[in-house]
N, C-alpha and C positions, 0 to 999 in steps of 0.2 A: 646645461642644466636646467633640473625642471622643480619647482616649490609645490609643494601636496598640503591644502591646510587642511585641518578639523575646523569646522565652524560649528560644531553641534555642541551646545554648552547646555542644554539640558538636565537636570539633576532628578534624578541619579544619573550619572555617567554611562552611556553604553559606549562599549571599545567600538572605533569606527571600521567597520568589517570591511564593506564599499572600499574604503581608500587604504585598504591594505593589499585588496585583492586588486587594484590599481596600482599598488606601487611595484607588488609581485611580479608582475606584467610589466613594467618598464624596465624592472632589475633582468627580468628572461630578455629583455630587449637591448638589452647593451646602454642603457637612457638613464644620467644619472642624475640623482632626484635627494630631494631633501623634504621631510614631514614635520610642519607645523603643526602642534596641538592644543587649540583654543579651549579646549572642553573644560580644564579647571583654571583657565585663568582670570584673574580677578579682572585685569583690566585687557583685555584684547587689543585695542588701539595700540596701547604699551607694548607689548609681545611683537606684533606687527610690525613697529616701527623700528622696535630694538633688531629685528632679525635683519631685515634689509639693508642695511649699511653696507656691509661686505658681502653683499652678494649680488648676483645680476641674472636671475635665472630668464630665460626665452620662454618661459610660461608658467602662469601660476595657475594652480589647481582648487579650487575650494570643493569641499564636501557638502552638499547639503540635506542630510538626512529626513528631516522634518519641517515641514512648513509650519506646522502648530502642534501646540500640546495635547487637542484633543482633550481638553478636560474642562468642562464650562464654567465653572467657575474664575479660572484666571483669564480664561480664551486667550492666550499668549500667543501672538503671531510671531513669526521669527522672519518674514521675509524684509522687513526692515534692519533687522540685524545683519543681515547678507547684505543690505545694501549699503550699510556702516561699513563693513569689510571692504567692499571693492573700491569705495569710497578712499578708505584708508590706506589699500595698498596702493592706491593711484597714485597717491602723492609722496609714495617708496620708489616704486618703480615702474619703467615704460613698458614692461612686459606683457603683451595678452594675456588674459582674466576667462577663463572656463569653469563654467560651476557645473556640476555633476551629484549625483543620487537621486533618491527616491522622490525625495522633497521636492528636489526640480523637475524630478522628472513628470511630475503631476502640471504642474503650469510654466511649461517651459518656456514661451512667447514670451509672457506678461513678466514672469522672472527676468529673461533678458533684457526688455525693454524697460521696467521699472531701476535695476541694476544698474544696466550702463555698462554688465557684462561683454567679453568679444565674441565670446560662443558661449555656447553649455552643449551637454550631452547627454540625451535622453537613454535611458534603456543603460544595458551591461557597458562600462565604461571602459574593461581593461584593454580589448583591442583598440576601441574608439579613441584613446587620447595618443597611444603611440602612433597612430594612423596621422591624427593632426599634429604632432609632435612633428614628424616627419613633413607634411604638407607643409608647416610653418618654412621650413630652411628649405624647401624645393619649389616644385610649381604650384599650390596654393591650390588645388583643386577639391576644394571642400567641398564639391560633391561627392567624393570619393571617400567620405570621413563617416561611416555610419554613426546613427542617431546626433549626429552635428546638427547645433542650431546655429547659424550665423546671419548677420548684417552684410546685404548687397544690393548696391544701388536702394540705399532708402527703404529694402523689404527685408525680413527678418526672414528668413528662408530655413525649413526644417526637413533632414534626412528621416528616415526609418527608423526606427529604433534599431539600438542591434544588440539581439541574443545568442545567447552562445549556444553552439551545439552542445549539448548534454552529453553524448555519445563518448564524444572525444575529450572531454574536462574530467569526467565522475566513472570510477570504474562501473562493469557491470555489476548489480546486487541477484541474488539468486534471489526468485520465488521461495518465499514461504508458505504452507499450507497450515493453519491453523487448526485441530481437531478439537 
């Protein structure tokens, strides 16, 4: 089983569409998962601590949509909150932690270093998370996981990001000429 956590707590709340895409990919691959949404949580640490005691995920995935709020007066930086989430998760499970999302993909190596996460995925995570899940259960050939960021021999390694083949995922749209 895999646990996916939406860590985006920006107001106004934005639906975690990337997390939904990842969940759909896991479902298609036949991998059991659960979603924990911290978007409206008043006490995210409590939500995490209440969730894990009765569950033993094999992997915990954190969605990290925004690195900051892009607003000069507040200049809110969200990476410390992500680190807090990783630290809290470490107190309740031994499962490896993977971070993904647009906010992560901007600064993958520094975020993995700072948060202490085991893995990260840059680019699209739909195929990468299923491949990481399978590699953790088998050969651990992390170099085969698209977009994966991981530690090996005290060095952080990065695979090229994964981007979908849009011709396979989306229907063809006829060209329209406007007059």
